[in-house]
N, C-alpha and C positions, 0 to 999 in steps of 0.2 A: 583894512586891518580889523575894524569893528565887525565886519561881516564874517571874516575868517574866525575871529574869536567867538562870535555868536554860534557859528557852525560847530566849533569844537565843543562848546558848552552843551549844545543840543545833542551832539553825538555822545558826549560823556553821560548826560542824563539818560539817553536811550539805552546806553550800555549798562548803567546802574539798574535801570528799570528791568532790563532783560535778565540781569544777574539775580535781582530780587525775585522776579517771577520764576526763574529756574530753581532757585533755592526753595521757593514755596512749593513748586511742583515735586521736587525731589524729597521734601520733608527731611532734609539732611540733619536738621536740629532735632535732638532727641525729644520726643513727645510733642513736637510742634504740630499745630493744627492748621497751619496755613497751606495755601496751594489751591490748585483747581479742584473742582468737585468731581474728580473721576473721569475726565475727558480722555479720549484716545486720540493721539496725534501720530501721524506717519510722515517720515522724512525720506531723504535719499537712501536708496538701498533696500527699502522695504523692511527695515528693522523696527522692533517694537520697544517703546519706552513707556513704563507704567508710572502714573503720577498718583498723588494723594487721593485715596478713596478706592484703591484697588484696580484702577484702569491702567491701560498700557499705552505707552508712546514709543514709536520706533525711531531709532537714531542710526546714524551711519556706523557701519562696522559690524552689524549683525548681533550686537549685544542687547539683552533685555534688561531693563532697570525697573525694579519694583520698590516702592517705599512703604508708606504707612500701613500698619497692620502686620508687620513682621514678614513682608513679602521679599522677593528676591531682587537684589541689585546686581546686575551683571556689568562688569567693566571690560576694558579692552582685553582681548584674548579669550573671552567666553567664560571666564571664571565667575561664578555667582556668589553673591553675598546676601545673607539674610539680615535685615535691619530690625532694630528694636521698635516696639510700639508702646504708647502710653497705656497704663493700666491703673485700675483702682486697687489700692492695697489697704487692708484693715490697719487702722492706726490706733496706737495706744497713747494715753496722756504723756506729754513730754514737757520737759523743763524749758526755761528760756534759753539756757546754754545749748541744749540739744536742738532747739528750734533754730537757733542761729547757725549752728554747725550744719544742720540739714539744708538751710537756705544757701549757705556757701557752696555746698556740694551740688545743689540743684543749679546754681548759677554756673558752676564749672561744667556741669553735665550738658548745659544748653549749648556749649561750644563744641561738643563731642558727639559723634555718631558711632554707636557700637554695632558691630556686625560679625558674621561668621562666614568663613569661606565655605562654599558648597562644593563638596568633593564629588567625584564621579559615582553614580549609583553602583552598588556592589552587594552581592550576597555571599555569606560565609556559612559553610556547613560544619556542624559539630555532631559528634556521636556516630550513629550507625552510617556507614558508607552507603548501604542500600538496605532499607527496611525490609525489602522482600526476601533478602538472604541472611540478614543478621539474626543470629540466635539470641533471643532476648534473655535466655537463662544464663548464658555465659558471656555475652557481649554487652553492648549498650542497650538500654531499655528503649531508646527513641532516637530519632534523627531530629536535629534542631536546625532549621533554616533561619539564619539571622539576616536582617536587612540593615544597610547603612542608613536608611531613612529612619531617623529617630533612634538609631542604634537599638533596634527592637527585634522581637521574635515575630517572624512572618508566619512560620508554620512549625508545628511539632507533630511528628508522625511516629507512632509506635512501631517498634521492630516486630516482624512477623515471620522470620525465617524458620526453616525446619531444624529440629534437633538431630542427634545422631541416629535416631530411629525413623527419621523422616516425618515426625509429627510437628505440626505448626506450633510455634511458641508465640508469646506476646498476644496481641489483639488485632483482629481484622475488622472490617466494617460490616460484616455479616450480610454482604450482598450474596443472594442465593445464586446469581448468575456468574459473577466474576469477583470473588472476594479480594479486596486489596487491603494493605496495611491501614489501620485506622488513623485518620488525621484528627488529632485531639484539639489543637489550637490552629486557627486560621484567621486571615484578615477579616475585619468587619468592613465590607464594601458599602459605603454610603452612596457612592455614585461611581462612574467610570474612572474618574481621576481623583477620587477622594476616598481614602480608606484609613481605618484605625488599626494599628498594630499593637499587639500585647507587649508590655514592658517598655513602650516608647517613652522617652523623655519628652514631655510636652512643654509647657511654658516655663522658661527660666526667668526669674524675677529679681531685679535689683530693687530691694525693698524701699530704701530711702529715696531713690530717684524716681520711684513709681514707674519703672520701665520693665518690659518683659520681651522675651525672645522665644518664638514658637519653634523649639528644637525638633519637634516631630515633623516639621516641613523641610528639614535640612538633611542632606546626605552627609553623615559624619565620615571622617577619614577612617577607613577600615584596614585592618592588617590580617595577614594570613593566619589560619589556625595553627597553634603550636601543640605538639604532643609531648607530654612529660614522660619520665621513666616509669611511672605507675600507670601509663596508658591513658591518663586523663587528658582532655583536650581543652584549650583555652583560646578564646577569640577576644580581640581588643578593638575598641573604637575610640576616636578622639575628636574633640571639637574645641576650637580656640576662639573665644570671644575677644575681639580686638577693637582698637580705635581705628575706624575706617580712614580717618584723615591721615594718621601717622603710620598706620600699620602695626603699632605696638600692641602686644597681647595684654588683655585685661584679666580674663579668667579662662582657665583651661579645665575641661571636663574629660575624664577618662572613664570609660565603661568597659567592664570585662565580664565574660560569661565563661563558666567552667563546668564541664560534664565529666562524670566518672563512670566507668563501666560497672554494670550491675546495680546501679542506683537510679531511683526515680527522682532524686533531688539534683538540682543544678544550682550553682552559686552565681550570684550576680553582685558586682561591686560598682559603685559610682563614686568617683573621687572628684571633688571640686577644689581647685587650687587658685589662689589669688595671686596675680602677677603685678598688681598695682602697688604703688608706694604708700597708699593709704588703705585702711581697713575697708572691707566691703561687707554689707549685710545682704545675703542672698537666700533664696529658697527656690524650689522647683516643684512642678507637678509631674506625676507619673501615671501612665496608663497601666492598670493591673492586667492580669490574665483575662482573656475574653475570646470570643469567636468559637465557643464550644458548639459542637453539633447537637441536634435535638435528641438523638439516640433512639427514641421510641416514636412511632408514628401516631399512636393512639392519643397521647397527651403530652404536653410540653412540661416536663418536670424540672427544667433548668431554673436555677436560683443563685443568688449571691449570699454568702454566709460570712460571718465574722466570729472569731473565737476570743474568749476572754477568760481570765483567771481571777478569782476573788482572793481575799486575804487568807482564807483557809486552804487555798490550793485547789479548790474545786473549779473545774472548767465548764463553762456554759457557752451558748452560742445565740446569735441573733441572725435571722434569715429573712430575705425578701424574695418572694417568688415573682413569676412573670406578671401576674395580675396586680400585685402591689406596685411593681415598677411602672406598669402601664397607667394605673390610676393615680400615681404620684402627681400632685399639683405643684409642690415646691421641692426645693433641694432637701429640706428637712425630712420629707417623706421618703427620700432615697438614702438617708444616712444610716450607717451601720454603727450604732452607738449603744452603750449600756452604762448606766451610772454606777459608780462605786466599785468598778473592777478594772483590771489592767488589760490592755489590748495585747493580743498574741498574733493573730493572723487574719487574713481575708481570703476568700476562695470563691471561684466560679465553678459550679458543679452542675452535672446533669444526673441522669438516673444511676449510672454505673461508675462515672469517673469524676475526678476533681483536679483542679489546678489551684493549689494553695500557695499563696505568697506570704512568706514569713519575714518581716523586717527584724533583723537581729539587734538586740539591745547593745548599748555601749558597754565597755568594760566596767565591771563593778555593779552593773544593774541586771535585774532578772526580768525586765520587761522593756518594751520599746516605748519611748516617750517623745520620739521625734516625728511621728506621723500625726499631723493636725486633724485630718479629716479623711473619711472613707465613705464613698458613695457608690451605689449601684446604678447601672444604666441598662435600659432596654432599647435595642436598636430595631427599627422597622423600616428598612431602606425604601420599600415601595409604598409605604403608608397605607397598606390595605386595611380596611375597617375592622376586619376580624383578627388581624395580626396572626394570620395562620397560612400564609402563602408559601412558607418554607425558607425565606431569606432572613427571618428574624433571629436575633441572638442577644446575648447579654454581655456586660462588661463591667469593669470596676475603674474608679478614679481615686488616686491617692494624692493628698496635698501634704508635702513635706514641710516641716516647720523651718522657720528662718534660722540661719546661723551667721554669726559674725566672724569673718575670716580676717586674721591679722594681716598686716602689710607683708609684701613679698619678702622672703628671706627670714622672717621671724617665725617663732614657734606658733603653732595653730593657724598658719596661713593656708592650710588645706584641711579638708574634712572628707572622710570616707563613709559612705552609707552602704551597709551590707544587707543583702537579701538572700534567702533561699526560696526556691520555687519547686514545689512538688507537682509533678505531672504524672498521674497514675490512677490506678483503680481505687474505688471505695471498698476496701477489703479489710474487715476487722482483724482477721488473722494476721495480715501483713502489718497493720497498725500495732497490734499487740506484740509482735516479735521485735519490732524496731523500737529501741528505747527513745530515740528522738521523736518519732511519730507519737509514741505513747505519752511522752511528757507534754507535747503540744496539744494533745487531745484531738488528733485528726479524726477520731471516730465520730466526732460531732458532725462531720460532713455527711454521714449516713442517715438517710431519711427512712422512716417506717410510716405506714398508713395507720396511724393510731385511731382513726375514726372517732367513735364516741368514748373511747377509753383514754385515760391520761397516758402521756408518753412515758412517765415514770414507771408505769406498769407494763406497757407494751414493749418498750425497748429491751429490758432485761430478758423477758420471755422470748422475744424474737431472736436476740443474740444467742440464747441457749439453744433454741431450735436450729439456728444456723450451724452451731457447733455440732449438734447431733447429726444433722444432714451431712456435714463434711466427714464425720467419723464413719457414718454408714456408707458414704460413697467410696471410702477407702476399702471397704469390704465388698460392696456390690458392684461398683464401677459404672452405674447408670443412674443419673439423677431422676429420670422418670420413674424408675422402680423405687428409688428412695422416697419420692413424694407419695406414691401409692402405699408403700409399707408404713411410712410414718403416719399417714392418715388412718390406716387400719389400727395401728398401735394406739393412737390417740382415742379412737372410737372405743377400743377395748378397755383402755384405762378409765374412760369416763362413762362406761356402760352403767355402772350402779347409779350414778347421778341421773343419767338419761332415763333409766328405767323408772326411778322414783318419780321423775317429772311426768312421764307418760301415764303411769298408774294413777297419779293424782289428777291429771287432766281427764282421764277416762271416768273417774268417779265424779268429777265435777259435771261432766257431760250428762251422766245418768241422773244426777240430782237436779238437773236444770228444771224439769217440770215441777218438782216439789218446791224448789226455790221460787219459781214463778208464782205458785199458789200463795206462798208466804208474803211475797211482795204485794199481791192483790189484797190479801186479807188485812195486812197492816200498812196499807198505803198511807194512811193518815197519821201513823205513829212510827216515825223512823227509829226511835230508840228501841221499841219493842220488836220492830222488824229485824234490826241488826242482832238483837238478842236471840230471836228464834232462828235466824240464819246460822249463827255461830253454834247453836245447839244442834242443828241439823248436821252441820259439817263435823262436829265432834262425835255425834252418834254414829255417823257413817265412816269416820276415820279419814275424812277428806280435808284439804286445806287449799284455799285459793293461792296462797303464797307459794306452796310447794310445787305448784304447777309451773311457776315462772322463776323461782329462785335458782333451781339447777341450771336453767338456761342462762341466767345472768352470770352464774359462776363460770360456765363454760365459755361465755362470749370472749373474754380477754385472751383465752388460749387459742380459740379459732382465729381471732383477728391477728394475733401474733404469728400464727402459722401462715396465714395469708400474707402478712407483711414480709416474713422471712422468704417465702417463695417469690414474692414480687420483687424484692430488692436485692436478692442474692446475685453477686457478680459471677459466681460459679455457674449459674444457669445460662449466662450469656453465651450463646453459640453451642450449648450442650445438647446433643441429640438424645431422643428416646428410642425411636425406631429408625432403621436405615431408609425406609421408604415413606415414612410419615412422621410428623413431629420431629423434624431435624434440628430445630432450634427452640429450646424451651422458653426463651425470652421473646419469641415472636409468635404471631398466630400460626396455627398448625398447618394451614394451606395444603389440603389434600390434593388439589390441582389448581392451576392458575389460568386466568383468562384476561383478555384486554380490559383495562380499567373502565369501570362504569360508576356513575354517581347515583345513589339511591336515597330517598328520604329516610331519615332517622339513622341510617348506617353511614352515609357519606360516601367517600371514594372507596370502591372495592376492586380488588384485582385477584382474589382467590376465593375458593370455596373452603370454608373452615368447618370441619366435621364435629369437633369437640363441643362447640356451643349447641349444636343440634342434639347430641347425646345428652348434654347437660339438661336441655329442656325436657327430654324424655324422663330423666331421673327426677326432675322436679314434679312432673305430672304424677308419676308413681308415688312420690312422697306425699303429695296432696291427697291422693286417693286413700292412703292409709291413715290419714289424720282422723281422729275421732270426731264424729259429727252426730247431731241430734237426729234420731230416727223418727221421733214423734213430731206431729205437726205443731208449729209454733202457737202458743196460747196468747201472745201479746204482740203488738206492733214492734216492740223492741226486740223480741226474740226472732220475729220474722225478718227484721232488718239485719240482725246478726247472722242469721242463716243465709240470707241473700249475699251478704258480704263474704261469707266463707265460700260460697259457690263462685263468686266473682274472682276471689283470690286463686281458686283452683284453676281458673282459666288464665288469669293474668300472669301468674308466676312462671309457668312454663314458656310463656311468650316473651315476657319482659326481660328476664335474665339473659336468655340467648341474644336478644337484640343489644342489650347493654354491654355484654361481654364478647360480642362477636369478633372484635379486633383486639381483644385482650391477649396478653402473652399466653402461649399454650401451657406453660408451667402452672399458671394460675388457674386456667380452665381445667387442667388435668386434676389439680387439687380439689376444685369445687365438684367436678364430676365424680371423682373417687369418693369424696366425703358424702355426697348426696346418695350415690348408690349404696354405700356402706350404711347410711342412715335408713334407707329403704329396707335393707335386709334386717337391720337392728329393730326397726319398727315392727316388721313382720314377726320376729321372735318375741318381742314384748307383747304384742297383741295376742299371739298364740298362748303365751303364759297367762295373760288376763282371762282368756276364754277358759283355759283349763282350771284356773282358780275359781271362776264363777260356776263351772260345772261341778267342781268338788264341793263348793259351798251349798249348791242345790241338793247334793246328796248327803248333807249333814256333816261334811268334812271342812276343815279349815286349812288354809295354806300354811306352809312352813314359815317360821320366823327364825330370827337369830337365837331366840330363847329356847326353841324346841329342838335345836340341834339339826335343823334341816329336815326333820321327818314330818309327814302329814299325820295329823291325829284327829279323832272325832271331837265334836264340840261337847263340852261338859256342861250339864245344866247348872245354872246359877243358884246358889243357896238362898234360902229365904232370909237368912240373917247372917251377919258376920261376927266371928268370935274375936 
């Protein structure tokens, strides 16, 4: 009897030990840290069962079970369940009563495992049925491919079908061989089995229990798209967080997307509903738009931007480019914040397009206050050192503020978060026409190359030039001709300023020997030297400042024109000639050849003629620059003359190399401006020669006071009355 009783006790102890071990491996208690350290076990039937630490153990029946870390727990029948993991939540000071209530809830939570059923993977299409045939002017602007994984956007493709005249609408990828509709948003593939999708719900957090559930690893239950009477289309996804032990629902999430024909905006709503008999404090993280293509091969202009509005209603922005995101050491370096202003939107942008996410404020408010944090990300899946292999992209992360949901059946037991997502071109005329875009300041997504001039000067000038270009295109119908004509008009308008600068520089060149004599004579007395130099310039009517001041005045205008041509969405895919320069936003490519890699130029697959012509123009321009004909009288003068000769050689070589792969629209602008400048310099130098010849014959050149007529010099009187 004693032996039998002993055997029963031993069996019971072994059974309890086995149950304890199994519960540790499964990590069925919320936030429990017990269990094996990630070992893999295999049993009958070759099934896998995963234990604490992310490892797998196989069990009978072909189901997989994953625990700690929000992994999948599969039960009989093959249905998967995502379990909660412990997380660290920012805590605020709490009272003794609050602490006691929190401890009670944590004790209750230790007996519960929350999970979500993993539905079958599914894709849902909204918008254009076929981007290749959809007319973007009359139908949907894009096709949206939604994924059940995280209830996210897998892909957004612009419509590019023909209009009634057979002309392509929308946007293509500008592939010269086989153009296809442009894919604006795509997955960020970190590895073969790991990808990040735009607008995916990420960690769902139970704040007081310090538990989180990675919803971007879950396939939500998805429903077929519905079409309304106004032709708008809606898709819906659902996820129910439940008590795994009882199967009772705890929290339900409903996510919907809606697209409207003729609009670049789509609506997204996320509703969180509490099914518990007690209130729950919850929050979640959201992946913003990402996966934008590079758009231009020469440089990566992608960046993340955030828009803000101050108390006076002025909208400003903060942006982080690729370099800043790569160099970021902490999360603070990736934050999009600005003190003393209200948050409006975040965006991921490239050169020509933007994906702008607008969280809509609650009723009665004019700004959103439920987005806690906004950070940018740079993804480099293959970790190449130069971050330039082609798989790199950018993204955004949003942290939504916590909300306390009342018990089920009570008021405020659910909360809906509303977003609008703009997926479209960075087009100022479009932003100005649409009141919504104008109020939100989407124009802040447009970047200009301000160079050494303040953006407050360049931006208005560039926008004005863009408006003029668009007006001229309506008359001429060719943006290549528009650029050339605009350059010539600019040269003509600024000719008086340029002429004054050239005349002054010519005088300064001729006075160089006399100036050098004064420097030698008064080398030990700087005050007297400066006095004599000013007297010389005054006597000859020359001014050092006048040689450079006109160029400084012109500089913002030329930079603005450069920026307008560089950033104009209208130039994307616009041809100049049918056989050459078929895309003003790409290199001109007179002919193509197999790709080769050359020093300084990098990878080349085409012969670009415009940079060569630009080099010829620079050489002619340097030849016409005034130079000292006399031999230098000092080491400084000799050095200056040598530098001028070096520049004459370097400029025609350096600029073509720097701009060899630049957009043909930009190179066309530079070439046209340089050749126009060469002709202008020739005219000015001819005028200077004629003036000098007239003076040598006792005549003086016409001035504004002489009415434009040439007259003889009058002898100066011996005394003044």
